[in-house]
N, CA, C and O atoms as a Tinker XYZ file with bonds, in Angstrom:
   472  protein
     1  N     -0.294000   -4.195000   12.374000    73     2
     2  CA     0.860000   -5.037000   12.598000    64     1     3
     3  C      0.613000   -6.410000   11.996000    63     2     4     5
     4  O     -0.523000   -6.881000   11.949000    81     3
     5  N      1.671000   -7.042000   11.542000    73     3     6
     6  CA     1.567000   -8.372000   10.990000    64     5     7
     7  C      2.000000   -9.387000   12.022000    63     6     8     9
     8  O      2.946000   -9.147000   12.772000    81     7
     9  N      1.330000  -10.499000   12.070000    73     7    10
    10  CA     1.734000  -11.610000   12.900000    64     9    11
    11  C      1.766000  -12.856000   12.043000    63    10    12    13
    12  O      1.058000  -12.939000   11.039000    81    11
    13  N      2.580000  -13.826000   12.425000    73    11    14
    14  CA     2.670000  -15.051000   11.648000    64    13    15
    15  C      1.819000  -16.125000   12.305000    63    14    16    17
    16  O      1.822000  -16.262000   13.528000    81    15
    17  N      1.095000  -16.882000   11.504000    73    15    18
    18  CA     0.363000  -18.027000   12.018000    64    17    19
    19  C      1.266000  -19.241000   11.907000    63    18    20    21
    20  O      2.366000  -19.156000   11.361000    81    19
    21  N      0.805000  -20.368000   12.422000    73    19    22
    22  CA     1.618000  -21.575000   12.396000    64    21    23
    23  C      1.938000  -22.029000   10.990000    63    22    24    25
    24  O      3.008000  -22.593000   10.764000    81    23
    25  N      1.050000  -21.803000   10.035000    73    23    26
    26  CA     1.302000  -22.242000    8.670000    64    25    27
    27  C      2.058000  -21.206000    7.844000    63    26    28    29
    28  O      2.203000  -21.363000    6.632000    81    27
    29  N      2.541000  -20.144000    8.499000    73    27    30
    30  CA     3.366000  -19.157000    7.819000    64    29    31
    31  C      2.601000  -18.027000    7.162000    63    30    32    33
    32  O      3.215000  -17.137000    6.573000    81    31
    33  N      1.277000  -18.033000    7.244000    73    31    34
    34  CA     0.494000  -16.945000    6.646000    64    33    35
    35  C      0.419000  -15.780000    7.603000    63    34    36    37
    36  O      0.486000  -15.953000    8.820000    81    35
    37  N      0.280000  -14.595000    7.048000    73    35    38
    38  CA     0.216000  -13.374000    7.846000    64    37    39
    39  C     -1.202000  -13.123000    8.346000    63    38    40    41
    40  O     -2.174000  -13.307000    7.614000    81    39
    41  N     -1.302000  -12.703000    9.594000    73    39    42
    42  CA    -2.567000  -12.199000   10.132000    64    41    43
    43  C     -2.503000  -10.689000   10.017000    63    42    44    45
    44  O     -1.540000  -10.077000   10.480000    81    43
    45  N     -3.490000  -10.086000    9.422000    73    43    46
    46  CA    -3.510000   -8.638000    9.255000    64    45    47
    47  C     -4.626000   -8.057000   10.102000    63    46    48    49
    48  O     -5.673000   -8.677000   10.292000    81    47
    49  N     -4.384000   -6.852000   10.609000    73    47    50
    50  CA    -5.448000   -6.164000   11.343000    64    49    51
    51  C     -6.584000   -5.799000   10.403000    63    50    52    53
    52  O     -7.749000   -5.819000   10.801000    81    51
    53  N     -6.259000   -5.465000    9.155000    73    51    54
    54  CA    -7.247000   -5.072000    8.165000    64    53    55
    55  C     -7.028000   -5.915000    6.913000    63    54    56    57
    56  O     -5.893000   -6.023000    6.448000    81    55
    57  N     -8.080000   -6.520000    6.351000    73    55    58
    58  CA    -7.901000   -7.310000    5.136000    64    57    59
    59  C     -7.470000   -6.419000    3.970000    63    58    60    61
    60  O     -7.911000   -5.277000    3.849000    81    59
    61  N     -6.616000   -6.953000    3.131000    73    59    62
    62  CA    -6.195000   -6.212000    1.952000    64    61    63
    63  C     -7.278000   -6.250000    0.894000    63    62    64    65
    64  O     -8.008000   -7.234000    0.772000    81    63
    65  N     -7.379000   -5.176000    0.132000    73    63    66
    66  CA    -8.367000   -5.036000   -0.927000    64    65    67
    67  C     -7.618000   -5.012000   -2.247000    63    66    68    69
    68  O     -6.756000   -4.159000   -2.456000    81    67
    69  N     -7.939000   -5.939000   -3.141000    73    67    70
    70  CA    -7.326000   -5.938000   -4.465000    64    69    71
    71  C     -7.712000   -4.643000   -5.174000    63    70    72    73
    72  O     -8.865000   -4.216000   -5.116000    81    71
    73  N     -6.745000   -4.023000   -5.843000    73    71    74
    74  CA    -7.014000   -2.740000   -6.488000    64    73    75
    75  C     -7.165000   -2.916000   -7.993000    63    74    76    77
    76  O     -6.573000   -3.823000   -8.577000    81    75
    77  N     -7.955000   -2.053000   -8.621000    73    75    78
    78  CA    -8.025000   -2.078000  -10.083000    64    77    79
    79  C     -6.667000   -1.690000  -10.656000    63    78    80    81
    80  O     -5.837000   -1.106000   -9.960000    81    79
    81  N     -6.446000   -2.013000  -11.913000    73    79    82
    82  CA    -5.134000   -1.770000  -12.528000    64    81    83
    83  C     -4.770000   -0.299000  -12.612000    63    82    84    85
    84  O     -3.625000    0.027000  -12.925000    81    83
    85  N     -5.713000    0.603000  -12.340000    73    83    86
    86  CA    -5.440000    2.030000  -12.451000    64    85    87
    87  C     -4.923000    2.693000  -11.182000    63    86    88    89
    88  O     -4.783000    3.915000  -11.158000    81    87
    89  N     -4.628000    1.922000  -10.107000    73    87    90
    90  CA    -4.119000    2.531000   -8.888000    64    89    91
    91  C     -2.598000    2.397000   -8.875000    63    90    92    93
    92  O     -2.053000    1.293000   -8.897000    81    91
    93  N     -1.934000    3.542000   -8.839000    73    91    94
    94  CA    -0.469000    3.600000   -8.884000    64    93    95
    95  C      0.028000    4.446000   -7.723000    63    94    96    97
    96  O     -0.702000    5.285000   -7.195000    81    95
    97  N      1.261000    4.221000   -7.334000    73    95    98
    98  CA     1.871000    4.992000   -6.255000    64    97    99
    99  C      3.265000    5.428000   -6.706000    63    98   100   101
   100  O      4.014000    4.645000   -7.290000    81    99
   101  N      3.599000    6.683000   -6.426000    73    99   102
   102  CA     4.974000    7.161000   -6.610000    64   101   103
   103  C      5.657000    6.956000   -5.259000    63   102   104   105
   104  O      5.106000    7.326000   -4.222000    81   103
   105  N      6.848000    6.370000   -5.267000    73   103   106
   106  CA     7.556000    6.128000   -4.016000    64   105   107
   107  C      9.046000    6.385000   -4.194000    63   106   108   109
   108  O      9.593000    6.315000   -5.295000    81   107
   109  N      9.674000    6.685000   -3.067000    73   107   110
   110  CA    11.084000    7.074000   -3.083000    64   109   111
   111  C     11.719000    6.684000   -1.758000    63   110   112   113
   112  O     11.099000    6.806000   -0.702000    81   111
   113  N     12.951000    6.216000   -1.820000    73   111   114
   114  CA    13.678000    5.917000   -0.592000    64   113   115
   115  C     14.937000    6.751000   -0.535000    63   114   116   117
   116  O     15.658000    6.867000   -1.526000    81   115
   117  N     15.203000    7.329000    0.613000    73   115   118
   118  CA    16.443000    8.073000    0.886000    64   117   119
   119  C     16.800000    9.098000   -0.183000    63   118   120   121
   120  O     17.974000    9.249000   -0.519000    81   119
   121  N     15.819000    9.798000   -0.719000    73   119   122
   122  CA    16.095000   10.839000   -1.699000    64   121   123
   123  C     16.596000   10.328000   -3.041000    63   122   124   125
   124  O     17.036000   11.115000   -3.880000    81   123
   125  N     16.532000    9.005000   -3.253000    73   123   126
   126  CA    16.953000    8.437000   -4.524000    64   125   127
   127  C     15.900000    8.715000   -5.594000    63   126   128   129
   128  O     14.884000    9.356000   -5.327000    81   127
   129  N     16.153000    8.232000   -6.792000    73   127   130
   130  CA    15.232000    8.425000   -7.908000    64   129   131
   131  C     13.837000    7.907000   -7.549000    63   130   132   133
   132  O     13.690000    6.827000   -6.976000    81   131
   133  N     12.825000    8.689000   -7.894000    73   131   134
   134  CA    11.444000    8.312000   -7.630000    64   133   135
   135  C     11.014000    7.201000   -8.584000    63   134   136   137
   136  O     11.359000    7.223000   -9.765000    81   135
   137  N     10.263000    6.234000   -8.073000    73   135   138
   138  CA     9.699000    5.159000   -8.885000    64   137   139
   139  C      8.186000    5.285000   -8.864000    63   138   140   141
   140  O      7.613000    5.783000   -7.894000    81   139
   141  N      7.543000    4.839000   -9.924000    73   139   142
   142  CA     6.087000    4.784000   -9.983000    64   141   143
   143  C      5.726000    3.331000  -10.244000    63   142   144   145
   144  O      6.196000    2.723000  -11.205000    81   143
   145  N      4.879000    2.782000   -9.372000    73   143   146
   146  CA     4.551000    1.358000   -9.442000    64   145   147
   147  C      3.061000    1.139000   -9.241000    63   146   148   149
   148  O      2.361000    1.969000   -8.661000    81   147
   149  N      2.598000    0.007000   -9.734000    73   147   150
   150  CA     1.200000   -0.391000   -9.559000    64   149   151
   151  C      0.985000   -0.865000   -8.126000    63   150   152   153
   152  O      1.842000   -1.530000   -7.544000    81   151
   153  N     -0.165000   -0.516000   -7.572000    73   151   154
   154  CA    -0.568000   -0.998000   -6.256000    64   153   155
   155  C     -1.408000   -2.257000   -6.478000    63   154   156   157
   156  O     -2.460000   -2.202000   -7.114000    81   155
   157  N     -0.938000   -3.395000   -5.949000    73   155   158
   158  CA    -1.666000   -4.658000   -6.119000    64   157   159
   159  C     -2.842000   -4.758000   -5.165000    63   158   160   161
   160  O     -3.933000   -5.181000   -5.548000    81   159
   161  N     -2.610000   -4.362000   -3.912000    73   159   162
   162  CA    -3.676000   -4.351000   -2.922000    64   161   163
   163  C     -3.303000   -3.363000   -1.831000    63   162   164   165
   164  O     -2.146000   -2.969000   -1.692000    81   163
   165  N     -4.315000   -2.971000   -1.057000    73   163   166
   166  CA    -4.062000   -2.014000    0.018000    64   165   167
   167  C     -5.130000   -2.114000    1.075000    63   166   168   169
   168  O     -6.159000   -2.762000    0.883000    81   167
   169  N     -4.877000   -1.468000    2.191000    73   167   170
   170  CA    -5.858000   -1.259000    3.250000    64   169   171
   171  C     -5.420000   -0.022000    4.010000    63   170   172   173
   172  O     -4.450000    0.625000    3.614000    81   171
   173  N     -6.100000    0.323000    5.081000    73   171   174
   174  CA    -5.720000    1.555000    5.781000    64   173   175
   175  C     -4.405000    1.409000    6.538000    63   174   176   177
   176  O     -3.863000    2.398000    7.031000    81   175
   177  N     -3.890000    0.188000    6.635000    73   175   178
   178  CA    -2.618000   -0.025000    7.323000    64   177   179
   179  C     -1.415000   -0.119000    6.412000    63   178   180   181
   180  O     -0.288000    0.078000    6.867000    81   179
   181  N     -1.622000   -0.417000    5.123000    73   179   182
   182  CA    -0.482000   -0.571000    4.220000    64   181   183
   183  C     -0.912000   -1.010000    2.836000    63   182   184   185
   184  O     -2.095000   -0.984000    2.498000    81   183
   185  N      0.081000   -1.420000    2.029000    73   183   186
   186  CA    -0.178000   -1.819000    0.658000    64   185   187
   187  C      0.922000   -2.727000    0.148000    63   186   188   189
   188  O      1.984000   -2.836000    0.761000    81   187
   189  N      0.662000   -3.382000   -0.986000    73   187   190
   190  CA     1.680000   -4.160000   -1.675000    64   189   191
   191  C      1.967000   -3.461000   -2.986000    63   190   192   193
   192  O      1.073000   -3.257000   -3.807000    81   191
   193  N      3.229000   -3.095000   -3.173000    73   191   194
   194  CA     3.678000   -2.353000   -4.350000    64   193   195
   195  C      4.377000   -3.315000   -5.306000    63   194   196   197
   196  O      5.338000   -3.979000   -4.917000    81   195
   197  N      3.910000   -3.400000   -6.546000    73   195   198
   198  CA     4.545000   -4.234000   -7.561000    64   197   199
   199  C      5.787000   -3.513000   -8.080000    63   198   200   201
   200  O      5.689000   -2.421000   -8.640000    81   199
   201  N      6.945000   -4.123000   -7.894000    73   199   202
   202  CA     8.188000   -3.546000   -8.390000    64   201   203
   203  C      9.224000   -4.653000   -8.549000    63   202   204   205
   204  O      9.343000   -5.515000   -7.679000    81   203
   205  N      9.974000   -4.640000   -9.651000    73   203   206
   206  CA    10.992000   -5.674000   -9.828000    64   205   207
   207  C     12.178000   -5.520000   -8.872000    63   206   208   209
   208  O     12.935000   -6.467000   -8.661000    81   207
   209  N     12.334000   -4.331000   -8.299000    73   207   210
   210  CA    13.446000   -4.079000   -7.386000    64   209   211
   211  C     12.928000   -3.533000   -6.060000    63   210   212   213
   212  O     13.023000   -2.334000   -5.797000    81   211
   213  N     12.373000   -4.426000   -5.216000    73   211   214
   214  CA    11.840000   -3.950000   -3.931000    64   213   215
   215  C     12.953000   -3.505000   -2.992000    63   214   216   217
   216  O     14.085000   -3.980000   -3.078000    81   215
   217  N     12.616000   -2.595000   -2.103000    73   215   218
   218  CA    13.552000   -2.140000   -1.078000    64   217   219
   219  C     13.667000   -3.224000   -0.004000    63   218   220   221
   220  O     12.821000   -4.114000    0.081000    81   219
   221  N     14.694000   -3.143000    0.794000    73   219   222
   222  CA    14.936000   -4.114000    1.867000    64   221   223
   223  C     13.960000   -3.928000    3.014000    63   222   224   225
   224  O     13.449000   -2.830000    3.237000    81   223
   225  N     13.704000   -5.010000    3.742000    73   223   226
   226  CA    12.858000   -4.953000    4.932000    64   225   227
   227  C     13.443000   -3.926000    5.902000    63   226   228   229
   228  O     14.651000   -3.896000    6.140000    81   227
   229  N     12.574000   -3.092000    6.452000    73   227   230
   230  CA    12.989000   -2.057000    7.388000    64   229   231
   231  C     13.241000   -0.701000    6.750000    63   230   232   233
   232  O     13.359000    0.299000    7.458000    81   231
   233  N     13.324000   -0.650000    5.427000    73   231   234
   234  CA    13.545000    0.609000    4.718000    64   233   235
   235  C     12.303000    1.494000    4.811000    63   234   236   237
   236  O     11.183000    1.021000    4.619000    81   235
   237  N     12.504000    2.774000    5.103000    73   235   238
   238  CA    11.408000    3.736000    5.123000    64   237   239
   239  C     11.343000    4.403000    3.757000    63   238   240   241
   240  O     12.354000    4.880000    3.241000    81   239
   241  N     10.155000    4.433000    3.180000    73   239   242
   242  CA     9.952000    5.076000    1.885000    64   241   243
   243  C      8.892000    6.156000    2.027000    63   242   244   245
   244  O      8.045000    6.095000    2.918000    81   243
   245  N      8.945000    7.144000    1.143000    73   243   246
   246  CA     7.866000    8.125000    1.063000    64   245   247
   247  C      6.953000    7.689000   -0.076000    63   246   248   249
   248  O      7.421000    7.181000   -1.095000    81   247
   249  N      5.650000    7.889000    0.100000    73   247   250
   250  CA     4.669000    7.467000   -0.894000    64   249   251
   251  C      3.756000    8.631000   -1.261000    63   250   252   253
   252  O      3.497000    9.523000   -0.453000    81   251
   253  N      3.278000    8.598000   -2.494000    73   251   254
   254  CA     2.347000    9.605000   -2.997000    64   253   255
   255  C      1.373000    8.927000   -3.940000    63   254   256   257
   256  O      1.776000    8.336000   -4.942000    81   255
   257  N      0.088000    9.012000   -3.618000    73   255   258
   258  CA    -0.981000    8.539000   -4.499000    64   257   259
   259  C     -1.684000    9.759000   -5.059000    63   258   260   261
   260  O     -1.876000   10.746000   -4.350000    81   259
   261  N     -2.067000    9.701000   -6.317000    73   259   262
   262  CA    -2.937000   10.718000   -6.889000    64   261   263
   263  C     -4.180000    9.974000   -7.362000    63   262   264   265
   264  O     -4.172000    9.323000   -8.406000    81   263
   265  N     -5.251000   10.081000   -6.573000    73   263   266
   266  CA    -6.482000    9.329000   -6.817000    64   265   267
   267  C     -7.659000   10.300000   -6.828000    63   266   268   269
   268  O     -7.501000   11.461000   -6.449000    81   267
   269  N     -8.847000    9.839000   -7.259000    73   267   270
   270  CA    -9.995000   10.757000   -7.289000    64   269   271
   271  C    -10.281000   11.439000   -5.946000    63   270   272   273
   272  O    -10.832000   12.539000   -5.913000    81   271
   273  N     -9.912000   10.791000   -4.848000    73   271   274
   274  CA   -10.130000   11.369000   -3.533000    64   273   275
   275  C     -9.151000   12.502000   -3.236000    63   274   276   277
   276  O     -9.341000   13.238000   -2.268000    81   275
   277  N     -8.106000   12.654000   -4.052000    73   275   278
   278  CA    -7.089000   13.684000   -3.869000    64   277   279
   279  C     -5.715000   13.066000   -3.676000    63   278   280   281
   280  O     -5.564000   11.845000   -3.724000    81   279
   281  N     -4.721000   13.903000   -3.458000    73   279   282
   282  CA    -3.372000   13.395000   -3.210000    64   281   283
   283  C     -3.282000   12.824000   -1.798000    63   282   284   285
   284  O     -3.824000   13.385000   -0.845000    81   283
   285  N     -2.585000   11.696000   -1.689000    73   283   286
   286  CA    -2.346000   11.060000   -0.394000    64   285   287
   287  C     -0.837000   10.906000   -0.262000    63   286   288   289
   288  O     -0.198000   10.215000   -1.054000    81   287
   289  N     -0.278000   11.565000    0.755000    73   287   290
   290  CA     1.166000   11.513000    0.996000    64   289   291
   291  C      1.436000   10.907000    2.358000    63   290   292   293
   292  O      0.653000   11.070000    3.293000    81   291
   293  N      2.546000   10.210000    2.458000    73   291   294
   294  CA     2.911000    9.654000    3.751000    64   293   295
   295  C      4.243000    8.928000    3.690000    63   294   296   297
   296  O      4.955000    8.974000    2.687000    81   295
   297  N      4.555000    8.266000    4.775000    73   295   298
   298  CA     5.760000    7.442000    4.871000    64   297   299
   299  C      5.334000    6.036000    5.237000    63   298   300   301
   300  O      4.342000    5.837000    5.938000    81   299
   301  N      6.095000    5.060000    4.754000    73   299   302
   302  CA     5.798000    3.664000    5.027000    64   301   303
   303  C      7.107000    2.912000    5.230000    63   302   304   305
   304  O      8.160000    3.328000    4.744000    81   303
   305  N      7.025000    1.801000    5.954000    73   303   306
   306  CA     8.185000    0.953000    6.209000    64   305   307
   307  C      7.968000   -0.389000    5.522000    63   306   308   309
   308  O      6.898000   -0.988000    5.634000    81   307
   309  N      8.991000   -0.854000    4.812000    73   307   310
   310  CA     8.918000   -2.146000    4.139000    64   309   311
   311  C      8.899000   -3.246000    5.203000    63   310   312   313
   312  O      9.802000   -3.332000    6.035000    81   311
   313  N      7.859000   -4.084000    5.164000    73   311   314
   314  CA     7.712000   -5.171000    6.139000    64   313   315
   315  C      8.053000   -6.531000    5.549000    63   314   316   317
   316  O      8.478000   -7.431000    6.273000    81   315
   317  N      7.869000   -6.691000    4.226000    73   315   318
   318  CA     8.246000   -7.939000    3.561000    64   317   319
   319  C      8.403000   -7.668000    2.075000    63   318   320   321
   320  O      7.964000   -6.633000    1.573000    81   319
   321  N      9.027000   -8.598000    1.379000    73   319   322
   322  CA     9.168000   -8.440000   -0.067000    64   321   323
   323  C      9.239000   -9.800000   -0.730000    63   322   324   325
   324  O      9.565000  -10.804000   -0.097000    81   323
   325  N      8.925000   -9.814000   -2.023000    73   323   326
   326  CA     9.093000  -10.981000   -2.870000    64   325   327
   327  C     10.033000  -10.538000   -3.981000    63   326   328   329
   328  O      9.678000   -9.682000   -4.792000    81   327
   329  N     11.214000  -11.108000   -4.022000    73   327   330
   330  CA    12.224000  -10.721000   -5.013000    64   329   331
   331  C     11.624000  -10.756000   -6.419000    63   330   332   333
   332  O     10.994000  -11.738000   -6.811000    81   331
   333  N     11.825000   -9.689000   -7.158000    73   331   334
   334  CA    11.349000   -9.594000   -8.531000    64   333   335
   335  C      9.863000   -9.326000   -8.667000    63   334   336   337
   336  O      9.378000   -9.143000   -9.784000    81   335
   337  N      9.108000   -9.298000   -7.541000    73   335   338
   338  CA     7.663000   -9.093000   -7.612000    64   337   339
   339  C      7.200000   -7.810000   -6.946000    63   338   340   341
   340  O      6.406000   -7.064000   -7.519000    81   339
   341  N      7.693000   -7.543000   -5.730000    73   339   342
   342  CA     7.235000   -6.339000   -5.046000    64   341   343
   343  C      7.485000   -6.386000   -3.559000    63   342   344   345
   344  O      8.212000   -7.241000   -3.054000    81   343
   345  N      6.852000   -5.426000   -2.854000    73   343   346
   346  CA     7.073000   -5.302000   -1.417000    64   345   347
   347  C      5.799000   -4.900000   -0.705000    63   346   348   349
   348  O      4.988000   -4.129000   -1.217000    81   347
   349  N      5.646000   -5.446000    0.492000    73   347   350
   350  CA     4.548000   -5.079000    1.369000    64   349   351
   351  C      5.040000   -4.011000    2.321000    63   350   352   353
   352  O      6.071000   -4.186000    2.970000    81   351
   353  N      4.317000   -2.908000    2.412000    73   351   354
   354  CA     4.733000   -1.805000    3.277000    64   353   355
   355  C      3.613000   -1.443000    4.232000    63   354   356   357
   356  O      2.432000   -1.590000    3.918000    81   355
   357  N      4.008000   -0.965000    5.411000    73   355   358
   358  CA     3.066000   -0.522000    6.432000    64   357   359
   359  C      3.174000    0.986000    6.558000    63   358   360   361
   360  O      4.275000    1.521000    6.685000    81   359
   361  N      2.031000    1.684000    6.523000    73   359   362
   362  CA     2.050000    3.130000    6.719000    64   361   363
   363  C      2.535000    3.435000    8.131000    63   362   364   365
   364  O      2.065000    2.840000    9.101000    81   363
   365  N      3.480000    4.370000    8.237000    73   363   366
   366  CA     4.032000    4.723000    9.542000    64   365   367
   367  C      3.841000    6.193000    9.886000    63   366   368   369
   368  O      3.923000    6.559000   11.059000    81   367
   369  N      3.591000    7.040000    8.905000    73   367   370
   370  CA     3.356000    8.459000    9.163000    64   369   371
   371  C      2.505000    9.023000    8.029000    63   370   372   373
   372  O      2.818000    8.862000    6.849000    81   371
   373  N      1.405000    9.699000    8.426000    73   371   374
   374  CA     0.515000   10.291000    7.431000    64   373   375
   375  C     -0.288000   11.383000    8.123000    63   374   376   377
   376  O     -0.757000   11.194000    9.245000    81   375
   377  N     -0.446000   12.510000    7.468000    73   375   378
   378  CA    -1.219000   13.616000    8.023000    64   377   379
   379  C     -2.705000   13.293000    8.086000    63   378   380   381
   380  O     -3.169000   12.334000    7.469000    81   379
   381  N     -3.438000   14.095000    8.832000    73   379   382
   382  CA    -4.864000   13.875000    9.025000    64   381   383
   383  C     -5.673000   13.892000    7.744000    63   382   384   385
   384  O     -6.505000   13.012000    7.524000    81   383
   385  N     -5.437000   14.890000    6.891000    73   383   386
   386  CA    -6.184000   14.974000    5.637000    64   385   387
   387  C     -5.833000   13.802000    4.722000    63   386   388   389
   388  O     -6.698000   13.271000    4.025000    81   387
   389  N     -4.554000   13.401000    4.728000    73   387   390
   390  CA    -4.131000   12.262000    3.910000    64   389   391
   391  C     -4.800000   10.985000    4.403000    63   390   392   393
   392  O     -5.237000   10.160000    3.600000    81   391
   393  N     -4.882000   10.819000    5.717000    73   391   394
   394  CA    -5.538000    9.647000    6.297000    64   393   395
   395  C     -7.013000    9.626000    5.922000    63   394   396   397
   396  O     -7.548000    8.564000    5.602000    81   395
   397  N     -7.684000   10.778000    5.954000    73   395   398
   398  CA    -9.090000   10.855000    5.556000    64   397   399
   399  C     -9.258000   10.451000    4.092000    63   398   400   401
   400  O    -10.183000    9.712000    3.755000    81   399
   401  N     -8.376000   10.927000    3.230000    73   399   402
   402  CA    -8.451000   10.571000    1.804000    64   401   403
   403  C     -8.214000    9.072000    1.609000    63   402   404   405
   404  O     -8.884000    8.438000    0.794000    81   403
   405  N     -7.263000    8.508000    2.356000    73   403   406
   406  CA    -6.992000    7.074000    2.268000    64   405   407
   407  C     -8.222000    6.277000    2.689000    63   406   408   409
   408  O     -8.578000    5.298000    2.033000    81   407
   409  N     -8.869000    6.685000    3.770000    73   407   410
   410  CA   -10.086000    5.992000    4.225000    64   409   411
   411  C    -11.179000    6.057000    3.156000    63   410   412   413
   412  O    -11.890000    5.076000    2.939000    81   411
   413  N    -11.315000    7.200000    2.490000    73   411   414
   414  CA   -12.306000    7.331000    1.419000    64   413   415
   415  C    -11.949000    6.439000    0.232000    63   414   416   417
   416  O    -12.834000    5.831000   -0.370000    81   415
   417  N    -10.669000    6.353000   -0.109000    73   415   418
   418  CA   -10.220000    5.477000   -1.193000    64   417   419
   419  C    -10.545000    4.025000   -0.855000    63   418   420   421
   420  O    -11.092000    3.304000   -1.690000    81   419
   421  N    -10.216000    3.593000    0.348000    73   419   422
   422  CA   -10.491000    2.218000    0.773000    64   421   423
   423  C    -11.993000    1.943000    0.732000    63   422   424   425
   424  O    -12.410000    0.884000    0.264000    81   423
   425  N    -12.808000    2.876000    1.214000    73   423   426
   426  CA   -14.264000    2.705000    1.195000    64   425   427
   427  C    -14.764000    2.558000   -0.244000    63   426   428   429
   428  O    -15.615000    1.713000   -0.523000    81   427
   429  N    -14.241000    3.375000   -1.153000    73   427   430
   430  CA   -14.672000    3.297000   -2.560000    64   429   431
   431  C    -14.299000    1.947000   -3.165000    63   430   432   433
   432  O    -15.100000    1.345000   -3.879000    81   431
   433  N    -13.086000    1.470000   -2.883000    73   431   434
   434  CA   -12.653000    0.183000   -3.425000    64   433   435
   435  C    -13.470000   -0.970000   -2.843000    63   434   436   437
   436  O    -13.795000   -1.926000   -3.548000    81   435
   437  N    -13.802000   -0.875000   -1.549000    73   435   438
   438  CA   -14.653000   -1.903000   -0.934000    64   437   439
   439  C    -16.036000   -1.919000   -1.569000    63   438   440   441
   440  O    -16.586000   -2.987000   -1.839000    81   439
   441  N    -16.606000   -0.725000   -1.812000    73   439   442
   442  CA   -17.915000   -0.637000   -2.455000    64   441   443
   443  C    -17.868000   -1.238000   -3.861000    63   442   444   445
   444  O    -18.777000   -1.968000   -4.258000    81   443
   445  N    -16.817000   -0.933000   -4.604000    73   443   446
   446  CA   -16.669000   -1.451000   -5.965000    64   445   447
   447  C    -16.526000   -2.974000   -5.938000    63   446   448   449
   448  O    -17.108000   -3.664000   -6.774000    81   447
   449  N    -15.761000   -3.499000   -4.989000    73   447   450
   450  CA   -15.555000   -4.947000   -4.880000    64   449   451
   451  C    -16.867000   -5.656000   -4.528000    63   450   452   453
   452  O    -17.170000   -6.711000   -5.085000    81   451
   453  N    -17.641000   -5.082000   -3.610000    73   451   454
   454  CA   -18.907000   -5.723000   -3.215000    64   453   455
   455  C    -19.932000   -5.629000   -4.344000    63   454   456   457
   456  O    -20.771000   -6.517000   -4.487000    81   455
   457  N    -19.876000   -4.573000   -5.144000    73   455   458
   458  CA   -20.796000   -4.431000   -6.280000    64   457   459
   459  C    -20.497000   -5.482000   -7.352000    63   458   460   461
   460  O    -21.413000   -5.994000   -7.996000    81   459
   461  N    -19.216000   -5.801000   -7.540000    73   459   462
   462  CA   -18.832000   -6.789000   -8.538000    64   461   463
   463  C    -19.221000   -8.193000   -8.105000    63   462   464   465
   464  O    -19.494000   -9.045000   -8.951000    81   463
   465  N    -19.250000   -8.449000   -6.797000    73   463   466
   466  CA   -19.596000   -9.772000   -6.297000    64   465   467
   467  C    -21.105000  -10.010000   -6.324000    63   466   468   469
   468  O    -21.556000  -11.155000   -6.324000    81   467
   469  N    -21.878000   -8.934000   -6.347000    73   467   470
   470  CA   -23.346000   -9.072000   -6.299000    64   469   471
   471  C    -23.903000   -9.506000   -7.632000    63   470   472
   472  O    -25.115000   -9.670000   -7.770000    81   471
């Protein structure tokens, strides 16, 4: 869940991890045309999707990642957006195997980030 601090910044339960340029997500709202967008950052609770036409806050979207850990499918709700830039979404429904794959993806990205800082 997101909370607002006094200075307007979001408090997150899990810190977001910047993703390499090769992480993409296919997403769709209400059976409309599927879009494929770059993932700017993510964590086990959600992600920020780069898109010039973000969905409105409260919109539920379906998401699909195809990553080395395998396919990750689920549903997410748009929690915030930046017009012309993208949208922050929170995962709201995901199967057990998909959740395991997401955790492995996050662990791999964290390992890669810590290796680059060393």
